[in-house]
Structure formats: structure tokens, C-alpha cells
C-alpha positions as CSV (number, residue, x, y, z in Angstrom):
1,M,95.1,147.3,89.8
2,L,97.1,144.3,91.1
3,T,100.7,144.8,91.7
4,E,103.2,142.0,91.1
5,E,103.4,141.4,94.9
6,K,99.7,141.1,95.2
7,I,99.5,138.7,92.2
8,E,102.1,136.5,93.8
9,K,100.1,136.4,97.1
10,V,97.0,135.4,95.2
11,N,98.8,132.6,93.4
12,I,100.2,131.0,96.5
13,S,97.2,131.5,98.9
14,P,95.2,128.3,99.5
15,L,91.6,128.3,98.3
16,P,89.0,128.9,101.0
17,N,87.7,125.3,101.0
18,Q,91.0,123.6,100.2
19,K,92.1,121.1,102.9
20,M,95.6,121.3,104.1
21,Y,95.7,117.6,104.9
22,N,94.3,114.2,103.8
23,S,91.6,112.6,105.9
24,S,92.0,109.0,107.2
25,A,90.1,107.6,104.2
26,E,92.2,109.6,101.8
27,I,95.4,108.4,103.5
28,V,94.4,104.8,102.7
29,T,93.9,105.8,99.1
30,E,97.4,107.4,99.0
31,V,98.9,104.3,100.6
32,N,97.3,102.1,97.9
33,K,98.9,104.3,95.3
34,I,102.2,104.0,97.0
35,A,101.9,100.2,97.2
36,E,101.2,100.1,93.4
37,A,104.2,102.2,92.7
38,K,106.4,99.9,94.9
39,K,105.0,96.9,93.1
40,I,106.3,98.0,89.7
41,M,109.6,99.5,90.8
42,P,112.6,97.6,89.4
43,K,114.4,95.4,92.1
44,R,117.7,97.2,91.7
45,K,116.2,100.6,92.4
46,T,114.3,99.2,95.4
47,F,117.5,97.8,96.7
48,V,119.4,101.1,96.3
49,L,116.6,102.9,98.1
50,A,116.7,100.3,100.8
51,L,120.4,100.9,101.3
52,L,119.7,104.5,101.7
53,A,116.9,103.9,104.3
54,G,119.2,101.7,106.3
55,G,121.8,104.4,106.3
56,Y,119.3,107.1,107.2
57,I,118.0,105.2,110.2
58,A,121.6,104.4,111.3
59,M,122.4,108.1,111.1
60,G,119.5,109.0,113.3
61,S,120.6,106.2,115.7
62,L,124.1,107.5,115.7
63,L,122.9,111.0,116.4
64,A,120.8,109.7,119.3
65,L,123.9,108.0,120.8
66,V,126.0,111.1,120.5
67,V,123.4,113.4,122.0
68,G,121.4,111.2,124.4
69,G,124.2,108.8,125.1
70,G,126.4,111.8,126.1
71,M,124.2,112.7,129.1
72,P,125.2,110.2,131.9
73,G,124.7,112.7,134.6
74,L,121.2,113.5,133.4
75,A,120.4,109.8,133.0
76,A,121.3,109.3,136.7
77,T,119.3,112.3,138.0
78,N,116.4,112.5,135.5
79,P,116.3,109.4,133.3
80,G,113.0,110.3,131.8
81,L,114.4,113.6,130.4
82,Q,117.5,111.8,129.1
83,K,115.3,109.3,127.3
84,F,113.4,112.2,125.8
85,F,116.5,113.8,124.4
86,F,117.6,110.4,123.0
87,G,114.3,110.0,121.3
88,A,114.0,113.6,120.2
89,V,116.8,113.4,117.7
90,F,116.3,109.8,116.5
91,P,113.4,110.7,114.1
92,L,116.0,112.2,111.7
93,G,116.2,108.8,110.0
94,L,112.5,108.4,109.3
95,I,112.1,112.0,108.2
96,L,114.9,111.5,105.6
97,C,113.1,108.3,104.4
98,A,109.8,110.1,104.1
99,V,110.8,113.4,102.6
100,A,113.9,112.5,100.5
101,G,112.5,109.0,99.6
102,A,113.8,105.6,100.6
103,E,112.6,102.0,101.2
104,L,112.2,101.2,104.8
105,F,111.1,97.7,105.9
106,T,109.1,98.7,108.9
107,G,107.0,101.2,107.0
108,N,106.5,98.8,104.1
109,T,104.9,96.2,106.5
110,A,101.8,98.4,106.4
111,Y,101.6,99.9,102.9
112,F,100.7,96.8,101.0
113,I,98.1,95.3,103.4
114,P,95.0,97.2,102.2
115,S,95.7,96.3,98.6
116,V,96.4,92.7,99.4
117,L,93.3,92.3,101.6
118,S,91.1,94.0,98.9
119,K,92.7,91.5,96.4
120,R,94.2,94.2,94.2
121,M,97.5,92.5,94.4
122,S,99.0,89.1,95.5
123,F,100.6,88.6,98.9
124,K,103.7,87.6,96.9
125,V,104.2,91.3,96.1
126,P,104.9,92.5,99.6
127,L,106.9,89.4,100.4
128,K,109.3,90.1,97.6
129,N,109.5,93.7,98.5
130,W,110.1,93.0,102.2
131,A,112.9,90.5,101.4
132,I,114.8,93.0,99.1
133,V,114.2,96.0,101.5
134,Y,115.2,94.1,104.6
135,F,118.5,93.0,103.1
136,G,119.2,96.4,101.8
137,N,118.4,98.1,105.1
138,F,120.7,95.6,106.8
139,I,123.6,96.4,104.5
140,G,123.0,100.2,104.7
141,S,123.0,100.0,108.5
142,L,126.2,98.0,108.6
143,I,128.0,100.5,106.3
144,V,127.2,103.3,108.7
145,A,128.1,101.2,111.7
146,Y,131.5,100.2,110.4
147,F,132.7,102.8,108.0
148,L,131.1,106.0,109.4
149,T,131.0,105.1,113.1
150,Y,133.7,102.6,114.0
151,L,136.5,103.7,111.6
152,T,135.9,107.4,112.3
153,Q,136.1,106.7,116.0
154,I,133.1,108.9,116.7
155,L,132.1,106.8,119.7
156,M,135.6,105.8,120.9
157,H,135.4,107.8,124.2
158,S,133.1,107.8,127.2
159,P,130.3,108.3,127.8
160,S,129.0,107.7,124.2
161,V,130.8,104.4,123.7
162,D,129.5,103.2,127.1
163,A,126.0,104.1,126.0
164,A,126.5,102.1,122.8
165,I,127.7,99.0,124.6
166,N,125.0,99.2,127.3
167,I,122.3,99.5,124.7
168,G,123.6,96.5,122.7
169,I,123.7,94.4,125.8
170,A,120.3,95.4,127.0
171,K,118.7,94.7,123.6
172,T,120.1,91.2,123.5
173,S,119.3,90.3,127.2
174,N,115.5,90.2,127.0
175,P,113.4,87.0,126.5
176,F,111.9,86.4,123.1
177,Y,108.4,87.4,124.0
178,K,109.4,90.7,125.5
179,T,111.4,91.7,122.4
180,F,108.6,90.6,120.2
181,L,106.0,92.7,122.1
182,K,108.3,95.7,122.1
183,G,108.6,95.2,118.3
184,V,104.8,95.2,118.0
185,A,104.5,98.4,119.9
186,C,107.4,100.0,118.0
187,N,106.1,99.5,114.5
188,W,102.5,100.4,115.5
189,M,104.0,103.8,116.2
190,V,106.3,103.9,113.2
191,A,103.7,102.9,110.7
192,L,101.3,105.5,112.2
193,A,104.1,108.0,111.8
194,M,104.2,107.3,108.1
195,W,100.4,107.3,107.9
196,M,100.4,110.8,109.4
197,A,103.2,111.8,107.0
198,Y,100.9,110.9,104.1
199,S,98.1,113.0,105.7
200,A,100.3,116.1,105.5
201,K,100.6,118.1,102.3
202,D,103.7,120.1,103.2
203,I,107.1,119.4,104.6
204,T,106.4,120.9,108.0
205,G,103.3,118.7,108.5
206,K,105.2,115.6,107.4
207,V,108.0,116.3,109.9
208,L,105.7,116.9,112.8
209,G,103.6,113.9,111.9
210,I,106.7,111.7,112.0
211,W,108.4,113.3,115.0
212,F,105.9,112.7,117.8
213,P,105.3,108.9,117.4
214,V,108.9,108.1,116.6
215,M,110.2,110.1,119.5
216,A,107.7,108.3,121.7
217,F,108.6,104.8,120.7
218,V,112.3,105.5,121.2
219,A,111.8,107.2,124.6
220,M,109.6,104.2,125.8
221,G,112.3,101.7,124.8
222,F,110.5,99.7,122.1
223,E,112.4,97.6,119.5
224,H,112.9,98.7,115.8
225,C,114.6,96.0,113.8
226,V,116.3,98.4,111.3
227,A,117.6,100.6,114.1
228,N,118.9,97.5,115.9
229,M,120.8,96.6,112.7
230,F,122.9,99.6,113.6
231,F,122.8,99.7,117.4
232,I,123.8,96.1,118.1
233,P,126.6,95.7,115.5
234,T,128.0,99.1,116.7
235,A,128.1,97.7,120.3
236,M,129.8,94.6,119.0
237,L,132.4,96.6,117.1
238,H,133.2,98.6,120.2
239,G,133.8,95.6,122.4
240,A,130.5,94.5,123.7
241,D,130.3,90.8,124.7
242,I,127.6,90.0,122.1
243,S,127.8,87.2,119.6
244,W,126.1,87.1,116.2
245,Y,123.8,84.4,117.6
246,D,122.8,86.8,120.4
247,F,122.2,89.6,117.9
248,I,120.1,87.6,115.4
249,V,118.3,85.1,117.5
250,K,117.8,87.0,120.7
251,N,116.9,90.4,119.1
252,L,116.6,90.7,115.4
253,I,114.2,87.8,114.8
254,P,111.7,88.6,117.5
255,A,112.0,92.4,116.8
256,T,111.4,91.8,113.1
257,L,108.4,89.5,113.7
258,G,106.9,92.0,116.2
259,N,107.5,94.9,113.7
260,I,105.6,92.9,111.0
261,V,102.6,92.4,113.4
262,G,102.6,96.0,114.6
263,G,102.6,97.5,111.1
264,A,100.5,94.9,109.2
265,L,97.9,94.2,111.8
266,F,97.5,97.3,113.9
267,V,97.8,99.8,111.1
268,G,97.4,98.1,107.6
269,C,94.6,95.7,108.6
270,S,92.8,98.2,110.9
271,Y,92.6,101.0,108.4
272,W,91.7,98.6,105.5
273,F,88.8,97.3,107.6
274,V,87.5,100.7,108.3
275,Y,88.0,102.6,105.1
276,D,88.8,100.1,102.2
277,K,86.8,96.9,103.0
278,K,83.9,96.5,100.7
279,E,80.7,95.7,102.6
């Protein structure tokens, strides 16, 4: 006779042939469903979720500055390890976006592509979504940079404030092509992180799927346009010699274009061609 405890174990145990993850082809199917849901979501709700995503990525960036930026001694003696710690805590933002739910521009560059290329929706749909989400991400990032970072004086003392300023200066000192290419590499990894999150069917799997590629792109120094919406204004607020022209023209534009190519071409187009294109 089954006891209550045994019944509970039977009810929660997976079936013998039940998969604990989605295959690559099934991920594309899930992504197409997500794109359809984003298509019909009201603009005001999309904007609110975009505000949240900008704030979440900014929070992950702030955490990285506090933890990784607070290790100047380690950066001098073992820079690879310091970059690892910086990257290890940054994924907080994308984990919050994926699990709690939010609209992030970089992830959205890939979601719509299979549906657009298979002519299930017009290319106007992602363009509208990208415009709303990009602006919302920007505002959300600036809110955290000004109200929750600058006014609270979290980074007012060395070494964290020095790290914030140095990062802002470094990000606005590269030529256009270098920032663009770093943006391509970054969003190839970020879009893959979200792809892997949709492979998982539990929270642990989603977190692990996101953590590795996001940690990697940060440790390698690639360019994420939404994170830069926090990093560079934060550096400016704390005294970095960076103009708005430097921020937008020298970093944000090439990083954004690179992110679009990385997500749309290397993830959206590639997996559409393999798993969704009709022969």
C-alpha cells in the first residue's frame, strides 16, 4: 500500500523517457513561440519590461564593479583571475531577465529572425520591438546609474570608482571596427546563453546555461550595448573625461550594430537555416 510520502515521490518523479531539456530543433520552436508572444504584447507592457531589463543588466554591472573592480591587487598580479571574478557575478542581470521575465534588446536580436526568414511575420515586427526595447533598456540603465549608484555613493571610494572610470575610458578609446567586432562576439555569446536557457526545463538548468557564456564574454572583454548604457554613464557621473559624443558615437553605435549582427546572423539565421528553413 502506498504511503503519502511514496505517492508524493511518484507524482514528482520524471517519466523514464521524459527529456529534461529541449533539443536544438525544439529550441527554435520555443523561440518562434516567444517571438509570436512578443509580437502581440502591448507597447506599454513591452516598454515596462524593457525598463526592468535595463535595470537588471545595470545591477549585474554594478555588482561586477563592486566585486571585480575591488581587486586591484589581484588585477596587478593575476589579471586573468580578476577578470574571471568580474565576469562571474555579471550574469546576475541576464539571469533575472530570463527567469523573472524582461525585454532585453540583445536577446531580442535573435528571437525574431527564424520567424521573419520563414515569412511568418514581417521584418517590421522586430524593428518596432527593438526600438521600444532599446529605449527602455537605456532609461532603465540610466536610472540605476544615477539614482542607485551615483546618488547612493556606492562607488565613491577607491578602488571601485577607479575601476568604473577606467572601464568607461577604455570602452570609448577603441576604433569603430574594434568595438563593432567585440559587439559581434559579445552578442553571439549572449544570444546563445538565452538559447541555452530555453533548452532547460528547470531554473538550475537555465542559470547554468546563461552563466557560462555570459561570464566568458565579460571576462574576454567584449562589448554589450545595454551594459555599456550603465558602465559609461556611471564613469561620466564619477568624473571620467568622456563626452556624450564619445559615449554614443565611439561606443554605443558600433557596439549596438555589432550586437545586432552577432545575435541575428550567428544565432538567429544559423539555427533557422539548420532547423527551420523549408527545403
